[in-house]
ZAMARGU-4260 file (C-alpha; in steps of 0.2 Angstrom, whole numbers, plus 5000, padded with zeros to 4 digits):
<rodrens>
0) 4854/5243/5254 | 4848/5227/5261 | 4841/5214/5249 | 4825/5206/5253 | 4826/5187/5254
5) 4815/5177/5242 | 4807/5161/5243 | 4807/5147/5230 | 4800/5129/5231 | 4813/5115/5229
10) 4806/5097/5227 | 4791/5102/5237 | 4800/5112/5251 | 4802/5131/5253 | 4819/5138/5252
15) 4824/5156/5256 | 4839/5164/5247 | 4845/5181/5244 | 4842/5189/5226 | 4856/5185/5214
20) 4858/5167/5220 | 4858/5154/5206 | 4847/5139/5207 | 4862/5128/5208 | 4869/5137/5223
25) 4851/5137/5231 | 4850/5118/5229 | 4868/5116/5237 | 4863/5128/5251 | 4848/5118/5254
30) 4858/5102/5256 | 4853/5094/5239 | 4869/5087/5233 | 4862/5079/5217 | 4851/5087/5204
35) 4848/5072/5193 | 4853/5053/5191 | 4863/5046/5177 | 4856/5031/5167 | 4864/5020/5179
40) 4855/5028/5194 | 4871/5037/5200 | 4869/5055/5208 | 4875/5069/5197 | 4876/5087/5201
45) 4884/5103/5195 | 4903/5102/5190 | 4908/5117/5180 | 4898/5131/5186 | 4896/5139/5168
50) 4884/5127/5159 | 4895/5117/5149 | 4894/5100/5159 | 4875/5101/5159 | 4875/5091/5175
55) 4864/5104/5184 | 4849/5102/5173 | 4833/5104/5183 | 4815/5108/5179 | 4811/5126/5184
60) 4793/5130/5182 | 4790/5116/5171 | 4804/5119/5159 | 4822/5111/5159 | 4835/5124/5163
65) 4853/5124/5169 | 4853/5128/5188 | 4870/5136/5187 | 4864/5148/5174 | 4847/5152/5181
70) 4844/5165/5195 | 4831/5161/5208 | 4815/5171/5207 | 4801/5173/5220 | 4789/5159/5219
75) 4799/5148/5207 | 4796/5130/5207 | 4812/5119/5205 | 4811/5100/5203 | 4827/5089/5202
80) 4827/5077/5187 | 4825/5058/5188
</rodrens>
C-alpha cells in the first residue's frame, strides 16, 4: 500500500512529507536546522527526540507543540519560535 504524501506549511513554505512523519523530522528534511532561538539569540533545535529537552518547540496551528512528538497532518501550519 502506497502512502499518499501530505502537504503542510512551514514558515510560509509548503513542505511535502509522508504520513507518519513528525514535525521535527519534516523541519529537518526541509533544511530548517533550528526551531527556535535561546534568550541570547543562539539557534536551538531538537536534541532528544522524545520531548524531554523541549528544544523542538514550535507553533502548530497557533498552539505551542513539541515537534518531535507531533505527527504532520494535511494543511498543518508550523511556525518556528523566536
